[in-house]
Z-matrix of the N, CA and C atoms (Angstrom, degrees):
N
C 1 1.462
C 2 1.534 1 111.76
N 3 1.322 2 115.37 1 -43.34
C 4 1.449 3 119.10 2 -179.36
C 5 1.515 4 112.20 3 -61.17
N 6 1.337 5 116.83 4 -39.75
C 7 1.473 6 120.09 5 178.20
C 8 1.485 7 111.72 6 -59.93
N 9 1.333 8 116.47 7 -41.38
C 10 1.465 9 121.00 8 179.93
C 11 1.534 10 110.63 9 -65.06
N 12 1.289 11 117.18 10 -41.32
C 13 1.484 12 122.21 11 179.35
C 14 1.506 13 109.43 12 -64.72
N 15 1.353 14 115.89 13 -44.16
C 16 1.478 15 120.52 14 179.85
C 17 1.526 16 110.24 15 -65.96
N 18 1.311 17 120.46 16 -36.28
C 19 1.459 18 123.51 17 177.66
C 20 1.509 19 110.53 18 -65.36
N 21 1.320 20 118.89 19 -42.69
C 22 1.456 21 122.69 20 177.72
C 23 1.533 22 109.49 21 -67.22
N 24 1.322 23 117.78 22 -41.78
C 25 1.441 24 118.46 23 178.52
C 26 1.539 25 112.89 24 -63.89
N 27 1.359 26 115.69 25 -39.67
C 28 1.453 27 121.81 26 177.31
C 29 1.545 28 110.48 27 -63.24
N 30 1.330 29 115.68 28 -41.86
C 31 1.449 30 120.90 29 178.81
C 32 1.528 31 111.54 30 -60.03
N 33 1.342 32 115.07 31 -46.52
C 34 1.493 33 119.00 32 178.04
C 35 1.487 34 111.34 33 -62.97
N 36 1.345 35 117.86 34 -41.99
C 37 1.464 36 123.25 35 -179.44
C 38 1.536 37 110.84 36 -61.47
N 39 1.338 38 116.04 37 -43.02
C 40 1.443 39 119.15 38 -179.69
C 41 1.530 40 110.40 39 -69.05
N 42 1.285 41 117.53 40 -40.37
C 43 1.484 42 120.06 41 -178.76
C 44 1.558 43 106.95 42 -65.77
N 45 1.281 44 119.04 43 -39.54
C 46 1.465 45 120.45 44 179.17
C 47 1.526 46 109.91 45 -65.71
N 48 1.341 47 118.65 46 -41.48
C 49 1.421 48 122.92 47 177.76
C 50 1.549 49 110.96 48 -63.91
N 51 1.316 50 117.08 49 -40.55
C 52 1.459 51 121.38 50 177.09
C 53 1.524 52 110.47 51 -59.31
N 54 1.322 53 116.36 52 -50.42
C 55 1.456 54 120.56 53 -178.38
C 56 1.509 55 111.79 54 -62.68
N 57 1.334 56 116.78 55 -40.15
C 58 1.473 57 120.83 56 179.70
C 59 1.529 58 109.80 57 -67.58
N 60 1.336 59 117.82 58 -40.98
C 61 1.463 60 120.49 59 178.88
C 62 1.500 61 112.98 60 -66.35
N 63 1.367 62 116.19 61 -43.27
C 64 1.441 63 119.99 62 178.73
C 65 1.506 64 109.88 63 -62.99
N 66 1.317 65 118.79 64 -41.97
C 67 1.438 66 118.82 65 179.60
C 68 1.503 67 112.84 66 -67.39
N 69 1.314 68 118.41 67 -35.02
C 70 1.456 69 122.24 68 176.11
C 71 1.532 70 110.94 69 -64.14
N 72 1.339 71 115.50 70 -40.11
C 73 1.490 72 118.46 71 178.33
C 74 1.513 73 110.53 72 -67.86
N 75 1.313 74 117.22 73 -39.30
C 76 1.487 75 120.96 74 -177.89
C 77 1.533 76 110.23 75 -69.82
N 78 1.306 77 118.06 76 -24.79
C 79 1.469 78 120.97 77 -178.83
C 80 1.495 79 112.20 78 -80.23
N 81 1.331 80 118.41 79 -14.23
C 82 1.471 81 121.79 80 175.36
C 83 1.515 82 109.35 81 -62.93
N 84 1.357 83 117.15 82 146.73
C 85 1.448 84 119.12 83 173.73
C 86 1.497 85 111.43 84 -58.56
N 87 1.294 86 118.12 85 148.60
C 88 1.446 87 124.36 86 -178.25
C 89 1.543 88 110.06 87 -56.81
N 90 1.320 89 119.50 88 -41.75
C 91 1.421 90 121.46 89 -179.30
C 92 1.526 91 110.78 90 -59.83
N 93 1.319 92 117.07 91 -40.63
C 94 1.434 93 121.70 92 -179.44
C 95 1.520 94 110.31 93 -66.75
N 96 1.337 95 116.57 94 -42.90
C 97 1.454 96 119.64 95 176.55
C 98 1.525 97 112.63 96 -61.88
N 99 1.309 98 117.17 97 -38.52
C 100 1.486 99 121.29 98 175.98
C 101 1.531 100 109.66 99 -63.72
N 102 1.332 101 116.77 100 -46.83
C 103 1.447 102 121.40 101 -178.70
C 104 1.532 103 111.04 102 -60.35
N 105 1.327 104 117.09 103 -36.96
C 106 1.487 105 120.99 104 -179.89
C 107 1.526 106 111.10 105 -86.25
N 108 1.291 107 117.52 106 -1.38
C 109 1.447 108 124.09 107 177.93
C 110 1.514 109 112.10 108 61.55
N 111 1.311 110 117.17 109 41.67
C 112 1.480 111 121.33 110 174.91
C 113 1.472 112 111.31 111 -120.65
N 114 1.313 113 120.34 112 1.99
C 115 1.466 114 122.17 113 -178.64
C 116 1.544 115 108.75 114 -59.74
N 117 1.335 116 115.97 115 123.84
C 118 1.429 117 122.02 116 -178.79
C 119 1.494 118 113.80 117 84.24
N 120 1.316 119 118.62 118 -2.12
C 121 1.447 120 122.24 119 -178.41
C 122 1.540 121 109.56 120 -128.22
N 123 1.354 122 117.76 121 24.54
C 124 1.426 123 121.28 122 -175.91
C 125 1.536 124 113.24 123 -61.68
N 126 1.342 125 116.95 124 -39.77
C 127 1.470 126 120.81 125 179.81
C 128 1.540 127 110.98 126 -65.36
N 129 1.340 128 113.98 127 -42.86
C 130 1.499 129 118.19 128 179.23
C 131 1.509 130 110.55 129 -65.71
N 132 1.308 131 117.71 130 -39.55
C 133 1.483 132 121.25 131 -179.01
C 134 1.529 133 108.46 132 -67.63
N 135 1.308 134 118.89 133 -42.44
C 136 1.484 135 121.70 134 177.37
C 137 1.547 136 110.36 135 -62.80
N 138 1.313 137 116.90 136 -42.11
C 139 1.483 138 119.64 137 -179.09
C 140 1.544 139 110.61 138 -62.57
N 141 1.333 140 117.05 139 -44.61
C 142 1.428 141 120.33 140 179.61
C 143 1.523 142 109.67 141 -66.03
N 144 1.338 143 119.30 142 -38.18
C 145 1.436 144 121.15 143 -178.65
C 146 1.538 145 111.10 144 -66.60
N 147 1.306 146 118.23 145 -33.48
C 148 1.448 147 121.16 146 -177.57
C 149 1.566 148 112.94 147 -90.79
N 150 1.289 149 114.59 148 -48.31
C 151 1.460 150 119.86 149 -172.49
C 152 1.521 151 113.04 150 -96.89
N 153 1.322 152 118.67 151 -16.31
C 154 1.437 153 121.38 152 -175.17
C 155 1.515 154 110.45 153 86.83
N 156 1.301 155 119.26 154 -174.13
C 157 1.441 156 122.17 155 -178.57
C 158 1.434 157 110.80 156 -70.58
């Protein structure tokens, strides 16, 4: 039972981290996102950062 609770807790924590990371990337100025080559790929970049490949 504890493993299941920890798995759910981990899932929620990762989802929260993904949303926070995606929002942080979206809040960067467009010029910065273009320079970092993530413009239009913020969600993908956040997913890789949080969940890995």
